[in-house]
N, C-alpha and C positions, 0 to 999 in steps of 0.2 A: 259274098256268094253263099247261098244256103248250103250247097253241097260241101263247100270247103269248111264251113262252120261245123257241120255234122262230122266231117272227117277229122277235124281237129279234136273234137270231143272224144270221138272213138279212139284216137291215137293216145290221148291221155289216159283214158280208162283202161286200155289194153296194157299200157306201160306201168300204171300205178294202182290198178285195181279199183279206181273210183275217182270221183271229182269232188273236191272240197270247196274250191273257191274259183271265182271268175272275176277278173278285173278287165273292164272294158275301157281301154285307154287310147285306142287308135282314133286319130282325128286329123282333119285337114282344115285349112282356112278357106278364104274366098272373099276378096274385097268387093265392095260395090253397094250402091244404093239402088232404088227402083229404076232410075234412068239408065244406069250403066252396068247392072249385073246381068250377065247372060243367063238365060234360062238353063243352059247346060251346066253352068257353074252352080246355080241354085240346086239343081237336081243332084249333082255330084257331091256337094257338101252334105246334103241331107242323106244321101245314100250311105256315105261313110259314117257320119257322126251320129245318125239316128237309126236308120234302117239296119246298118251293120250291127249295132248293139241289139236291136230286136232279134236279128237272125241268130246271133251267137248265143244270146240268152235263151232263145227258144230251143236251140239245139242242146243246151246244157241243162235245162230245168229238171228233166227227169233224173239225171244223174246227181244233180245237186240235192234234190229232194231225198234221195236214198241216204245221203250222208248228212242231211240237215246243214247244208253248206251255205255259203254267203256270196253275194255279188256286190262289187263296188264298181260304180260307173264314174267316169271322170268327165264332168261337165266343165264349167268355167264361170268365172265372175261375169262373163258376158252372157251367161244363161240367166243371170239374176238382174242385170242392169244393161240398158241399151248401150251399144258402142257405135261410134261413128263409122259409117260405110261398112258395116259388118252384118248386113241384113241376113244373109244365109247362115253365117257362122253362129250369130247370136240366137237366131230362131231355132237352129238345130240343137244348140246346147240347152235352150229353154225347154224344148221338147224332150230332151234327155232327162231333165229333172222330173218331168211328169211321168215319163215312161218308167223310171226307177220307182217312183212312188206307187204306180199301178202294180208293178211286179211285187213290191213289198206287201201290198194289200191282198193281191190274189194268191200269193204263195206263202205268206206268213203262216197260215194254218198248217202248211206242210213242213214248217220249221226252217224254211229258206228265208234268210234276211237279205234285203237289198237296200243299199245306201248310196248316196251320191255326194261326191266332193266337188267343190267349185273353186279351183285354184285361181289366184290372180296371176300376175307375171311370174314365170318360173324360168330360170336360166337354162334353157334347152336349145338345141339346134333350131327348132321351129321359131322360138322367140328371138333367137339371135338374128335370124334372117329379117324379122320385122324391125328389130332394133337397128340393124345395119341400114335398112331403108330409111328409118327415121333419122339416123345419124347423117346420112347423105343430104337429106332435106334441110337439116338444122346446122350443118357444119360441125358435127360432134363426132366423137369416136363411139364405139359400142357401149363402153361403160357410162359415158355421158348420156347416151340415149336411155339406158336403164335408169339412171338417176333422174332424168327428166320425167320418165314415165311413172316413177314411184314417188315423186316429190310430195304428192298429197296423200300418200298411203301412210297411216300412222307409224308403221315400222320403218318407213323410208328406204325400203330395199325390196328386190324381188326375192322369191323363195328359191331354195335349192331343190333339185329333184329328190334329194334324200328326205327333205321335210314332207314332201307330198307322199313319198313312199311310206314314211313312218305312219302317217294318218291312215293310209290305205291298209297297212299291215294291222294296225289296231282294229279297224272296222272288221277285218276278216277274222280276228282272234276271238277266243272265248271271253276276253275281257270286255268285249262289246256285245255280249250275247243277248242283251235286251235292247239293242239299238237297231231299229228297223224303220225304213222310210225316211231316214234323216237326210237333210240337205245341209252339208257342212261347208261353209266358206273356209278355205285355207289360203288366205289372201292378205295377211298382215293388217287386217282391218279395212281393206279397200272398200268393200260393199257396205260398210257401216257409216261411211262419211256422207253427210249432207253437203254436197258440193256448193250449194247456194250460201252456206254460212262460213266457209273456210276463211274468207277474208276477215272475219271478225275475231279469229283466234290468233293470239300471239304465238302459240306453239307452231302454227302452220305458216308463219311469216317467212 
């Protein structure tokens, strides 16, 4: 909601005297392909995952420019690679990548940096729900579902929330002062794998 976004920014500025950083991490899922994805689900996912970021960044940009601040958006590996029956989610996350790069281009001259991280599987309540559903289908427990989902990821495990937070904190810090418009997978190598060749690698056996 645009008014809520403006109110959030105003609250921070009133409390702290300015705004240095914005992290856009809110997101929802929404399963389905063309035949079974309800238009209402499509619109709801895009509203939260893409339009929501536009609205809060729009509300924050003037204050961020005053402090030469930084934005980090949280997309997904699904924003870089297609995922089964994730039409709305993957499309929204791919759009978020481009939205971030456009912000980086338009507002870089004002000193505002905007970067996007693309996590793979992360052990969060949202991912736990998906793993529980997979576990039920496969006769596994939650840990077994995570193991199954990351079996072809080079690091062979999901990320922790702390690992995603550390990358976010670095992008917001002065140590990343010349990083702008970057799209950074934080996925254990997930998006670097050519799935068509995994069968030929002994290390992936």
